[in-house]
RODO-2510 file (C-alpha; in nm, 4 decimals, decimal comma):
residues 592
     n   res          X          Y          Z
     1     m    13,2759    11,0629    -3,5263
     2     a    13,1346    11,2225    -3,2149
     3     a    13,3741    11,4251    -3,0139
     4     g    13,3728    11,1833    -2,7201
     5     s    13,5121    10,8983    -2,9274
     6     e    13,7896    11,0901    -3,0973
     7     h    14,0362    11,0568    -2,8152
     8     g    14,1379    10,7930    -2,5653
     9     l    14,1328    10,4183    -2,6165
    10     k    13,8364    10,4207    -2,8551
    11     g    14,0118    10,6691    -3,0843
    12     i    14,3362    10,4687    -3,0726
    13     v    14,1537    10,1441    -3,1583
    14     w    13,9606    10,3029    -3,4473
    15     k    14,2830    10,4529    -3,5850
    16     r    14,4504    10,1116    -3,5633
    17     i    14,1613     9,9500    -3,7507
    18     k    14,1744    10,2230    -4,0160
    19     d    14,5527    10,1916    -4,0555
    20     t    14,5366     9,8148    -4,1070
    21     i    14,2035     9,6797    -4,2299
    22     i    14,0710     9,9933    -4,4011
    23     a    14,4073    10,1002    -4,5499
    24     d    14,4472     9,7627    -4,7249
    25     c    14,1003     9,7918    -4,8714
    26     r    14,1444    10,1485    -4,9917
    27     k    14,3838    10,0190    -5,2523
    28     s    14,0912     9,8971    -5,4583
    29     e    13,8032    10,1243    -5,5536
    30     v    13,5359     9,8561    -5,5191
    31     w    13,2715     9,8737    -5,2461
    32     k    13,3034     9,5906    -4,9990
    33     i    13,1275     9,3695    -4,7452
    34     l    13,2479     9,3499    -4,3856
    35     i    13,1847     9,0228    -4,2002
    36     l    13,2119     9,0182    -3,8197
    37     d    13,1729     8,7708    -3,5334
    38     p    12,9922     8,8741    -3,2089
    39     f    13,3151     8,9967    -3,0413
    40     t    13,4337     9,2090    -3,3364
    41     t    13,0801     9,3464    -3,3847
    42     k    13,0912     9,4749    -3,0289
    43     l    13,4485     9,5998    -3,0746
    44     l    13,3679     9,7999    -3,3892
    45     s    13,0446     9,9440    -3,2556
    46     s    13,2361    10,0629    -2,9481
    47     c    13,4674    10,2826    -3,1546
    48     c    13,2944    10,3783    -3,4814
    49     k    12,9584    10,4328    -3,6482
    50     m    12,8055    10,2907    -3,9650
    51     s    12,8609    10,6279    -4,1332
    52     d    13,2373    10,5974    -4,0627
    53     l    13,2390    10,2602    -4,2398
    54     m    13,0334    10,3949    -4,5303
    55     g    13,2914    10,6692    -4,5672
    56     e    13,5498    10,3934    -4,6129
    57     k    13,3538    10,2239    -4,8929
    58     i    13,2077     9,9442    -4,6783
    59     t    12,8442     9,9076    -4,7785
    60     i    12,7232     9,5988    -4,5957
    61     v    12,8063     9,4627    -4,2500
    62     e    12,7154     9,0957    -4,2006
    63     d    12,7180     8,8402    -3,9169
    64     l    12,9683     8,5573    -3,9750
    65     y    12,7384     8,2992    -3,8134
    66     k    12,4179     8,3880    -3,9988
    67     i    12,3062     8,2504    -4,3356
    68     r    12,4070     8,5087    -4,5986
    69     e    12,3249     8,5536    -4,9637
    70     p    12,6287     8,4944    -5,1921
    71     v    12,7610     8,8077    -5,3674
    72     p    13,0246     8,6514    -5,5980
    73     e    13,1239     8,9826    -5,7624
    74     m    13,2186     9,1501    -5,4294
    75     k    13,5258     9,1282    -5,2097
    76     a    13,4671     9,0444    -4,8422
    77     i    13,6612     9,1623    -4,5390
    78     y    13,6550     8,9157    -4,2491
    79     f    13,7399     9,0623    -3,9079
    80     m    13,7186     8,7826    -3,6510
    81     t    13,8533     8,6087    -3,3426
    82     p    14,0984     8,3231    -3,4131
    83     t    13,8718     8,0438    -3,2848
    84     t    13,7735     7,7113    -3,4417
    85     k    13,4119     7,8244    -3,4736
    86     c    13,5045     8,1414    -3,6669
    87     v    13,7538     7,9665    -3,8961
    88     d    13,5043     7,6861    -3,9711
    89     a    13,2389     7,9455    -4,0643
    90     f    13,4936     8,1204    -4,2898
    91     i    13,5943     7,7951    -4,4634
    92     a    13,2261     7,7111    -4,5213
    93     d    13,1933     8,0356    -4,7220
    94     f    13,4542     7,9208    -4,9777
    95     k    13,4955     7,5422    -4,9560
    96     h    13,2296     7,4315    -5,2049
    97     k    13,0871     7,7320    -5,3824
    98     p    13,2600     8,0616    -5,2987
    99     k    13,0211     8,3274    -5,1660
   100     y    13,2554     8,6167    -5,2558
   101     k    13,5124     8,7102    -5,5160
   102     s    13,7968     8,7110    -5,2606
   103     a    13,8654     8,7463    -4,8877
   104     y    14,0720     8,9865    -4,6813
   105     v    14,1123     8,8132    -4,3425
   106     y    14,2021     8,9959    -4,0192
   107     f    14,2292     8,8253    -3,6815
   108     t    14,1996     9,0105    -3,3518
   109     d    14,4912     8,8098    -3,2150
   110     y    14,7491     8,5371    -3,2863
   111     c    14,5960     8,2606    -3,5011
   112     p    14,7015     7,9060    -3,3972
   113     d    14,8897     7,7122    -3,6698
   114     d    14,6305     7,4334    -3,7020
   115     l    14,3523     7,6850    -3,7797
   116     f    14,5741     7,8785    -4,0186
   117     n    14,6732     7,5592    -4,2054
   118     n    14,3107     7,4553    -4,2303
   119     m    14,2243     7,7860    -4,3979
   120     k    14,5159     7,7500    -4,6363
   121     l    14,4119     7,3969    -4,7255
   122     y    14,0595     7,4929    -4,8360
   123     c    14,0652     7,8621    -4,9226
   124     a    14,4212     7,9611    -5,0213
   125     k    14,3289     8,0833    -5,3709
   126     y    14,0618     8,3223    -5,2386
   127     i    14,2608     8,4818    -4,9565
   128     r    14,4231     8,8096    -5,0648
   129     v    14,5402     8,9199    -4,7182
   130     c    14,5686     8,7406    -4,3835
   131     k    14,6832     8,9476    -4,0850
   132     e    14,6740     8,9468    -3,7050
   133     i    14,6059     9,2996    -3,5840
   134     n    14,6390     9,2545    -3,2054
   135     i    14,3190     9,4073    -3,0724
   136     s    14,1342     9,1544    -2,8609
   137     f    14,0258     9,3885    -2,5808
   138     m    13,7231     9,6150    -2,5638
   139     p    13,7792     9,9924    -2,5326
   140     q    13,5115    10,0757    -2,2748
   141     e    13,5929    10,4443    -2,2198
   142     a    13,8769    10,6886    -2,2914
   143     q    14,0911    10,5360    -2,0118
   144     v    13,9119    10,2071    -1,9429
   145     f    13,9206     9,8692    -2,1191
   146     t    13,7710     9,5252    -2,0549
   147     c    13,8294     9,1753    -2,1881
   148     d    13,4506     9,1360    -2,2269
   149     n    13,4562     8,8140    -2,0244
   150     l    13,1933     8,7963    -1,7493
   151     g    13,2606     8,4242    -1,6999
   152     a    13,6251     8,4851    -1,6042
   153     f    13,5317     8,5561    -1,2406
   154     r    13,3857     8,2118    -1,1909
   155     s    13,6614     8,0381    -1,3893
   156     i    13,9300     8,1992    -1,1704
   157     y    13,7681     8,1870    -0,8262
   158     s    13,5328     7,8882    -0,8215
   159     p    13,6760     7,5922    -0,6275
   160     h    13,5117     7,3707    -0,8936
   161     s    13,6669     7,5508    -1,1906
   162     q    13,8228     7,3321    -1,4571
   163     d    13,9553     7,6060    -1,6834
   164     k    14,1261     7,8576    -1,4553
   165     k    14,4654     7,8280    -1,6287
   166     k    14,3091     7,8635    -1,9733
   167     t    14,1107     8,1710    -1,8627
   168     l    14,4212     8,3401    -1,7212
   169     e    14,6049     8,2589    -2,0485
   170     t    14,3269     8,4152    -2,2568
   171     l    14,3118     8,7302    -2,0401
   172     a    14,6932     8,7579    -2,0595
   173     d    14,6790     8,7397    -2,4425
   174     q    14,4128     9,0128    -2,4439
   175     l    14,6172     9,2343    -2,2115
   176     v    14,9222     9,1931    -2,4368
   177     t    14,7165     9,3178    -2,7336
   178     l    14,6251     9,6277    -2,5289
   179     c    14,9976     9,6969    -2,4679
   180     a    15,0709     9,6355    -2,8378
   181     t    14,7931     9,8726    -2,9464
   182     l    14,9355    10,1416    -2,7174
   183     d    15,2871    10,0524    -2,8424
   184     e    15,3992     9,9997    -2,4830
   185     y    15,6360     9,7345    -2,3480
   186     p    15,5823     9,7945    -1,9745
   187     g    15,7631     9,6758    -1,6657
   188     v    15,5247     9,4299    -1,4934
   189     r    15,4573     9,4289    -1,1171
   190     y    15,1951     9,2543    -0,9060
   191     k    15,0501     9,2909    -0,5563
   192     k    15,1969     9,0193    -0,3364
   193     d    14,9389     8,8334    -0,1279
   194     g    15,0258     8,5510     0,1105
   195     n    14,6977     8,3678     0,0496
   196     m    14,6441     8,4054    -0,3248
   197     e    14,8659     8,3257    -0,6208
   198     n    14,6550     8,4527    -0,9132
   199     a    14,8232     8,7940    -0,9443
   200     k    15,1704     8,6365    -0,9494
   201     t    15,0701     8,3641    -1,2001
   202     f    14,8946     8,6174    -1,4228
   203     a    15,1836     8,8667    -1,4084
   204     e    15,4295     8,5914    -1,5113
   205     l    15,2054     8,4944    -1,8046
   206     v    15,1721     8,8548    -1,9227
   207     d    15,5444     8,9226    -1,8869
   208     s    15,6504     8,6183    -2,0902
   209     k    15,3829     8,6818    -2,3568
   210     l    15,4946     9,0459    -2,3872
   211     a    15,8567     8,9342    -2,4338
   212     r    15,7475     8,6884    -2,7042
   213     h    15,5288     8,9475    -2,8762
   214     y    15,8059     9,2060    -2,8976
   215     e    16,0599     8,9509    -3,0170
   216     l    15,8268     8,8579    -3,3021
   217     d    15,7800     9,2228    -3,3959
   218     e    15,7670     9,2704    -3,7753
   219     s    16,0446     9,5251    -3,7695
   220     g    16,2782     9,2366    -3,6779
   221     k    16,4519     9,4296    -3,4027
   222     k    16,3768     9,3550    -3,0415
   223     k    16,1831     9,6371    -2,8742
   224     g    16,3186     9,7718    -2,5463
   225     k    16,1019     9,8435    -2,2433
   226     t    15,9034    10,1644    -2,2664
   227     q    15,8377    10,4156    -1,9895
   228     a    15,5239    10,2373    -1,8752
   229     q    15,4315    10,0305    -1,5743
   230     l    15,1735     9,7532    -1,5630
   231     l    15,0360     9,6647    -1,2194
   232     i    14,8320     9,3499    -1,1531
   233     v    14,5964     9,3303    -0,8519
   234     e    14,3302     9,0820    -0,7434
   235     r    13,9703     9,1660    -0,6589
   236     g    14,0176     9,0618    -0,2942
   237     f    14,2792     9,3377    -0,2618
   238     d    13,9984     9,5894    -0,1938
   239     p    13,6634     9,4225    -0,1189
   240     v    13,5148     9,7453     0,0229
   241     s    13,4958     9,9694    -0,2887
   242     p    13,2652     9,7475    -0,4987
   243     i    13,0232     9,6912    -0,2050
   244     l    12,9686    10,0477    -0,0776
   245     h    12,6853    10,2706    -0,1986
   246     e    12,8725    10,5246    -0,4144
   247     l    12,7303    10,8752    -0,4605
   248     t    12,9116    10,9817    -0,7773
   249     y    12,6760    10,9933    -1,0761
   250     q    12,7937    10,7009    -1,2932
   251     a    12,8592    10,4575    -1,0074
   252     m    12,5319    10,5490    -0,8356
   253     a    12,3241    10,5131    -1,1535
   254     y    12,4657    10,1683    -1,2373
   255     d    12,4174    10,0525    -0,8767
   256     l    12,0592    10,1706    -0,8201
   257     i    11,8993    10,1674    -1,1653
   258     d    11,8665     9,8767    -1,4039
   259     i    12,0960     9,9895    -1,6869
   260     q    12,1670     9,7059    -1,9325
   261     d    12,4344     9,7386    -2,2045
   262     d    12,4826    10,1058    -2,1089
   263     t    12,1216    10,1758    -2,2123
   264     y    11,9032    10,3759    -1,9749
   265     k    11,5309    10,3170    -2,0346
   266     y    11,2796    10,5581    -1,8874
   267     k    10,9310    10,7049    -1,9275
   268     s    10,9251    11,0669    -2,0403
   269     k    10,6865    11,3213    -1,8895
   270     d    10,4275    11,2506    -2,1641
   271     g    10,4332    10,8802    -2,0729
   272     s    10,6201    10,7603    -2,3834
   273     e    10,8974    10,4990    -2,3473
   274     k    11,2430    10,6405    -2,4154
   275     q    11,5963    10,5118    -2,4077
   276     a    11,9380    10,6753    -2,4055
   277     l    12,2866    10,5360    -2,4492
   278     l    12,5266    10,6374    -2,1714
   279     n    12,8550    10,6576    -2,3594
   280     e    13,1237    10,9042    -2,4639
   281     d    12,9256    11,0312    -2,7627
   282     d    12,7155    11,2087    -2,4984
   283     m    12,9486    11,4893    -2,3917
   284     l    12,7212    11,5848    -2,1037
   285     w    12,7588    11,2316    -1,9627
   286     v    13,1396    11,2613    -1,9932
   287     k    13,1248    11,5931    -1,8086
   288     l    12,8969    11,4720    -1,5286
   289     r    12,9724    11,1015    -1,4755
   290     h    13,2414    11,1443    -1,2063
   291     k    13,0732    11,4298    -1,0188
   292     h    12,8945    11,3849    -0,6881
   293     i    12,5172    11,3489    -0,7261
   294     a    12,4677    11,6723    -0,5268
   295     e    12,6565    11,8683    -0,7965
   296     v    12,4811    11,6880    -1,0820
   297     s    12,1370    11,7617    -0,9343
   298     a    12,2264    12,1300    -0,9091
   299     q    12,3844    12,1610    -1,2566
   300     i    12,1277    12,0044    -1,4908
   301     p    11,8279    12,2317    -1,4121
   302     k    12,0602    12,5328    -1,4617
   303     m    12,1612    12,4018    -1,8049
   304     l    11,7995    12,3515    -1,9066
   305     k    11,7218    12,7111    -1,8116
   306     e    12,0174    12,8352    -2,0192
   307     i    11,8986    12,6445    -2,3226
   308     s    11,5445    12,7767    -2,3076
   309     a    11,6818    13,1290    -2,2558
   310     q    11,9001    13,0909    -2,5677
   311     k    11,5986    13,0000    -2,7767
   312     k    11,4112    13,3185    -2,6883
   313     q    11,5252    13,6295    -2,8673
   314     p    11,6243    13,9020    -2,6187
   315     d    11,4265    14,1805    -2,7876
   316     g    11,1298    13,9663    -2,8817
   317     k    11,1730    14,0542    -3,2548
   318     i    11,2336    13,7683    -3,4942
   319     s    11,4018    13,8623    -3,8193
   320     i    11,4456    13,6340    -4,1208
   321     s    11,8186    13,6010    -4,0525
   322     n    11,7469    13,5160    -3,6864
   323     l    11,5011    13,2547    -3,8005
   324     a    11,7512    13,1051    -4,0450
   325     q    12,0097    13,0883    -3,7653
   326     m    11,7553    12,9232    -3,5357
   327     m    11,6655    12,6656    -3,8006
   328     k    12,0331    12,5829    -3,8501
   329     k    12,0769    12,5412    -3,4766
   330     m    11,7600    12,3423    -3,4142
   331     p    11,9067    11,9904    -3,4579
   332     a    12,1831    12,0825    -3,2143
   333     f    11,9263    12,2340    -2,9795
   334     r    11,7138    11,9241    -3,0001
   335     k    12,0124    11,7001    -2,9244
   336     q    12,1273    11,9177    -2,6333
   337     l    11,7781    11,9380    -2,4957
   338     s    11,7167    11,5638    -2,5149
   339     q    12,0538    11,4880    -2,3468
   340     k    11,9772    11,7295    -2,0680
   341     t    11,6278    11,5898    -2,0236
   342     t    11,7711    11,2366    -2,0072
   343     h    12,0175    11,3347    -1,7360
   344     l    11,7578    11,5336    -1,5457
   345     q    11,5421    11,2195    -1,5390
   346     l    11,8345    10,9907    -1,4426
   347     a    11,9623    11,2242    -1,1697
   348     e    11,6083    11,2609    -1,0315
   349     e    11,5703    10,8829    -1,0212
   350     c    11,9044    10,8490    -0,8366
   351     m    11,8040    11,1191    -0,5864
   352     d    11,4698    10,9504    -0,5334
   353     h    11,6457    10,6272    -0,4235
   354     f    11,8868    10,8347    -0,2162
   355     s    11,6218    11,0127    -0,0142
   356     k    11,4099    10,6965     0,0310
   357     y    11,6777    10,4664     0,1770
   358     v    12,0350    10,5140     0,0496
   359     e    12,1103    10,8185     0,2662
   360     r    12,0333    10,6208     0,5825
   361     l    12,2644    10,3359     0,4676
   362     c    12,5510    10,5613     0,3586
   363     k    12,6331    10,7005     0,7028
   364     a    12,6786    10,3522     0,8547
   365     e    12,8634    10,2213     0,5462
   366     q    13,1104    10,5113     0,5452
   367     d    13,1804    10,4788     0,9199
   368     l    13,2457    10,1039     0,8802
   369     a    13,4603    10,1441     0,5684
   370     v    13,6721    10,4360     0,6892
   371     g    13,6819    10,3301     1,0565
   372     l    13,6148    10,6909     1,1620
   373     d    13,2964    10,8890     1,1994
   374     v    13,2243    11,2268     1,0341
   375     e    13,4110    11,4093     1,3124
   376     g    13,7175    11,1910     1,2528
   377     v    13,6681    10,9945     1,5772
   378     k    13,7621    10,6251     1,5646
   379     v    13,4652    10,3855     1,5470
   380     k    13,5256    10,1819     1,8664
   381     d    13,2284     9,9481     1,8388
   382     p    13,1409     9,8683     1,4743
   383     m    12,8485     9,6525     1,5934
   384     r    12,6711     9,9663     1,7208
   385     t    12,7145    10,1178     1,3739
   386     l    12,5762     9,8078     1,2032
   387     l    12,2736     9,7351     1,4269
   388     p    12,0465    10,0244     1,3133
   389     v    12,0873     9,9016     0,9512
   390     l    11,9907     9,5449     1,0484
   391     l    11,6911     9,6607     1,2546
   392     h    11,5523     9,8839     0,9783
   393     p    11,3352     9,7138     0,7101
   394     h    11,6043     9,7547     0,4407
   395     d    11,6281     9,5294     0,1379
   396     t    11,8105     9,1969     0,2081
   397     h    12,0872     9,2816    -0,0410
   398     d    12,1532     9,6119     0,1382
   399     k    12,1751     9,4346     0,4742
   400     i    12,4199     9,1815     0,3276
   401     r    12,6334     9,4702     0,1999
   402     a    12,6384     9,6290     0,5474
   403     v    12,7253     9,2973     0,7176
   404     l    13,0121     9,2472     0,4712
   405     l    13,1479     9,5958     0,5426
   406     y    13,1355     9,5166     0,9146
   407     i    13,3299     9,1913     0,8584
   408     f    13,5844     9,3612     0,6279
   409     s    13,6380     9,6367     0,8857
   410     l    13,7440     9,3775     1,1466
   411     n    13,9323     9,1465     0,9050
   412     g    13,6856     8,8676     0,9820
   413     t    13,4352     8,7800     1,2549
   414     t    13,3628     8,4832     1,4829
   415     d    13,1511     8,1837     1,3787
   416     e    12,9013     8,2763     1,6472
   417     n    12,8639     8,6353     1,5251
   418     l    12,8332     8,5251     1,1648
   419     n    12,5539     8,2792     1,2488
   420     k    12,3649     8,5573     1,4290
   421     f    12,3915     8,7806     1,1195
   422     i    12,2789     8,5022     0,8869
   423     q    11,9703     8,4340     1,1032
   424     h    11,8935     8,8027     1,1514
   425     v    11,9115     8,8857     0,7797
   426     k    11,7227     8,5585     0,7081
   427     i    11,9727     8,4296     0,4547
   428     e    12,0138     8,0769     0,5921
   429     n    11,9772     7,9460     0,2358
   430     d    12,1904     8,2211     0,0836
   431     q    12,4858     8,2405     0,3220
   432     e    12,7244     8,1956     0,0265
   433     f    12,6797     8,5717    -0,0344
   434     i    12,9061     8,6100     0,2686
   435     l    13,0993     8,2836     0,3072
   436     n    13,2297     8,2638    -0,0517
   437     w    13,4442     8,5765    -0,0130
   438     k    13,7056     8,3396     0,1288
   439     e    13,7617     8,2162    -0,2297
   440     l    13,8939     8,5672    -0,3057
   441     g    14,1340     8,5477    -0,0107
   442     v    13,9193     8,7841     0,1990
   443     p    13,9036     8,6719     0,5672
   444     i    13,5428     8,6104     0,6770
   445     i    13,6033     8,3997     0,9886
   446     t    13,8952     8,5146     1,2033
   447     s    14,1424     8,2426     1,2799
   448     p    14,4405     8,2853     1,5137
   449     s    14,6769     8,1614     1,2433
   450     f    14,5511     8,4119     0,9844
   451     f    14,7784     8,7095     0,9534
   452     s    14,6348     8,9965     0,7575
   453     r    14,7871     9,3392     0,7564
   454     k    14,5504     9,6177     0,6613
   455     p    14,7069     9,8413     0,3993
   456     t    14,8277    10,1739     0,5375
   457     r    14,6162    10,4361     0,3702
   458     r    14,7105    10,7817     0,2466
   459     d    14,6010    11,0613     0,4744
   460     r    14,3168    11,2420     0,2985
   461     s    14,1841    11,4255     0,6046
   462     q    14,2563    11,7611     0,4387
   463     d    14,0644    11,6730     0,1201
   464     e    13,7279    11,8371     0,0642
   465     t    13,4747    11,5536     0,0772
   466     y    13,1064    11,5010     0,1315
   467     n    13,0199    11,3426     0,4686
   468     l    12,8604    11,0448     0,2938
   469     s    13,1500    10,9992     0,0472
   470     r    13,4583    10,9828     0,2668
   471     w    13,5874    10,6459     0,1430
   472     t    13,8526    10,6452    -0,1310
   473     p    13,9119    10,3229    -0,3285
   474     v    14,2445    10,1594    -0,2323
   475     i    14,3433    10,1559    -0,6013
   476     k    14,3722    10,5363    -0,5940
   477     d    14,6455    10,5151    -0,3273
   478     v    14,8230    10,2596    -0,5473
   479     m    14,7959    10,4788    -0,8582
   480     e    14,9360    10,7807    -0,6735
   481     d    15,2170    10,5788    -0,5130
   482     a    15,3088    10,4247    -0,8495
   483     v    15,3167    10,7623    -1,0243
   484     e    15,5349    10,9056    -0,7446
   485     n    15,7562    10,5971    -0,7554
   486     k    15,6732    10,5082    -0,3938
   487     l    15,5500    10,1493    -0,4281
   488     d    15,7295     9,9137    -0,1896
   489     t    15,9158     9,6513    -0,3955
   490     r    15,8525     9,3865    -0,1274
   491     e    15,4776     9,4300    -0,1640
   492     w    15,4929     9,4996    -0,5369
   493     p    15,7691     9,2774    -0,6819
   494     h    15,9015     9,3529    -1,0328
   495     l    15,8663     9,0606    -1,2689
   496     s    16,1308     9,1640    -1,5155
   497     e    16,3663     9,4565    -1,5165
   498     c    16,1951     9,7849    -1,4455
   499     p    16,2157    10,0554    -1,7156
   500     a    16,5313    10,2405    -1,6188
   501     a    16,3861    10,5867    -1,6329
   502     w    16,0451    10,5162    -1,4811
   503     n    15,9315    10,8152    -1,2895
   504     g    15,5696    10,8932    -1,3525
   505     s    15,6003    11,2309    -1,1829
   506     g    15,8778    11,3331    -1,4239
   507     a    15,9175    11,6922    -1,5326
   508     v    15,6035    11,8325    -1,6841
   509     s    15,6780    11,9589    -2,0300
   510     a    15,6181    12,3182    -2,1321
   511     r    15,3317    12,2235    -2,3544
   512     h    15,1092    12,1815    -2,0475
   513     k    15,0900    12,5568    -2,0221
   514     h    14,8129    12,5869    -2,2731
   515     k    14,4829    12,4215    -2,1971
   516     p    14,4785    12,0945    -2,3909
   517     s    14,1976    12,0555    -2,6398
   518     a    14,1988    11,6776    -2,6134
   519     p    14,3421    11,4375    -2,3562
   520     d    14,5765    11,2911    -2,6203
   521     e    14,7519    11,6238    -2,6575
   522     r    14,8216    11,6384    -2,2888
   523     r    15,0064    11,3058    -2,2821
   524     s    15,3761    11,3666    -2,2942
   525     g    15,4808    11,1564    -1,9965
   526     s    15,4486    10,7917    -1,9143
   527     r    15,1601    10,5479    -1,8833
   528     l    15,0443    10,3489    -1,5851
   529     i    14,8286    10,0484    -1,6775
   530     i    14,6379     9,8684    -1,4016
   531     f    14,4657     9,5329    -1,4445
   532     v    14,2236     9,4054    -1,1796
   533     i    14,1701     9,0277    -1,1818
   534     g    13,8021     8,9591    -1,1089
   535     g    13,6258     9,2777    -1,2193
   536     m    13,6576     9,6527    -1,1506
   537     s    13,4025     9,8925    -1,0043
   538     y    13,2902    10,2283    -1,1466
   539     s    13,4518    10,4112    -0,8530
   540     e    13,7875    10,2494    -0,9405
   541     m    13,7446    10,3548    -1,3044
   542     r    13,6856    10,7116    -1,1853
   543     c    14,0184    10,7080    -0,9951
   544     a    14,2119    10,6586    -1,3221
   545     y    14,0725    10,9900    -1,4538
   546     e    14,1208    11,1741    -1,1234
   547     v    14,4877    11,0753    -1,0920
   548     t    14,5588    11,1531    -1,4602
   549     q    14,3916    11,4923    -1,4156
   550     a    14,5922    11,5710    -1,1026
   551     v    14,9335    11,4539    -1,2306
   552     k    14,9086    11,5366    -1,6028
   553     s    15,2531    11,3857    -1,6759
   554     c    15,1186    11,0302    -1,6515
   555     e    14,8117    10,8765    -1,8103
   556     v    14,6448    10,6055    -1,6005
   557     i    14,4571    10,3305    -1,7825
   558     i    14,2564    10,0705    -1,5922
   559     g    14,1130     9,7408    -1,7142
   560     s    13,9701     9,4076    -1,6080
   561     s    13,7821     9,1058    -1,7389
   562     h    13,4599     9,3073    -1,6884
   563     v    13,2996     9,6000    -1,5052
   564     l    13,0989     9,5050    -1,1987
   565     t    12,8184     9,6541    -0,9923
   566     p    12,7529     9,5608    -0,6264
   567     t    12,4615     9,3395    -0,7340
   568     s    12,6505     9,1584    -1,0106
   569     l    12,9490     9,1008    -0,7789
   570     l    12,7334     8,9555    -0,5007
   571     n    12,5589     8,7256    -0,7501
   572     d    12,8974     8,6118    -0,8864
   573     i    13,0252     8,5487    -0,5316
   574     k    12,7182     8,3435    -0,4456
   575     a    12,7491     8,1352    -0,7638
   576     l    13,1077     8,0298    -0,6806
   577     s    12,9928     7,7283    -0,4809
   578     k    12,7736     7,5862    -0,7574
   579     g    12,8705     7,2347    -0,8740
   580     p    13,1485     7,1429    -1,1183
   581     m    13,1592     7,3691    -1,4195
   582     e    13,1703     7,2695    -1,7796
   583     t    13,4659     7,4163    -1,9624
   584     f    13,3706     7,7612    -2,0858
   585     t    13,5426     7,8193    -2,4177
   586     i    13,6180     8,1483    -2,5855
   587     e    13,3897     8,0572    -2,8754
   588     e    13,0963     8,0237    -2,6349
   589     r    13,1921     8,3526    -2,4720
   590     n    13,1934     8,5261    -2,8054
   591     n    12,8631     8,3755    -2,8962
   592     a    12,7023     8,4302    -2,5596
***
């Protein structure tokens, strides 16, 4: 496997799959077929390659829902979600004429009794193994996971939702499988909010499901709480971070460039269409993704120069042994060169957007978000900051983002002001982009009865920052406070007893003295797991790495139902007022 996938959540998930599914299959020498549903296909491709499976004697990977040729002499491994649709497809493979010699069945999560009994009724004599392996989350990056559920936002926040409770239940089950995979039984806390109850409800669900999971543990003995904390927050807790124009490489690229399924498509200099996957197999991406675009733009051309210098022999003579060495290195050269070219292209595209219009927006956005200008002087009249943005021919979406930042900065505006904005930006038919934030508990219209206390922020005035990147996501303050054991218990109530010895900033062990070769090696302290209800932004994901890097005795892991970009969040917000929703089942999600 590529170096980027060997550590972190992806490595842990792949190891878990190897230790359960693959280990059972190793016992027989026969080559096998692996049958996956859409969710498990995505899960496996996130943490391993086809060559890894081939190395484990799996020759064919098939889609559970597609018509497949019977191979009666081969054993089949089914790795699937415990839904009616999956179980029905499995039963169909064996009910009348068995497609395979026998079946090894693995569920991502707890399989309901009715489905299990159905399988037993029709297929008992073909099933060799049936296990639940507790991985129903998606490892997105080394320290980031999602529940791969884009529809959760609407189910939780739409006033017309008919399946909010069911969605929260499903997300809670998925979060419990993350804790189980990490072998953590954390103390659960949530951010108290006078207007919204989702964080409290969700935290209670997770806490009771964790207790049930660890009581049912195969070892038969009840597991005690581990030195981990799990914090639950709602999206409305920090509406600013996902709306701002971010200037760190990953966040900026996903905001300004149309990157679908982590695939960046571009035209190379010779005009041919190219595409590159932005994931942790690309070590250059891992190195650059959290850096400011100014640093990225300076670094890549330097790297390209180094590479071309390496290819030229210093004395101009080429011996046979030199040539042999060069030939051996060529594939690596080619890979390095193509990665660097990709990032040169992507960084150039980001900078192009920046110089055309983003730079002009960033100054106003930062002043509104932080409440201070570059000199550190308080912004007394936010309207004067906003007006130049509204008067410039910016894109409508960008104007909406600026108006929202103005409203957030004041904790709401008057009806009269709001109507002026809506007319000025010409969004009379699209005012839900702004109005629907109230569904997230974010004040849009100020009312005398509404009491909202702005969170006190950490003082970062001494930090080295770029003028156009002065805002720090609120979640970073929370991570640092949690690690230093400074979270106020009135604002962050404990759901069950807190792990007795929790102190994320505990003594750093001696083994930190050497430079760790992989993040796993560095982890000798505790874990802090954060779950954001309603989607997380790339800048919030970055904070998990920054805090882990700074503290070293605590690993921060962040997750949500999905990752959002400013555009996808605004579209989701707007869609909240659409008519009554049909129930959105997990099967449909998996098949979407």
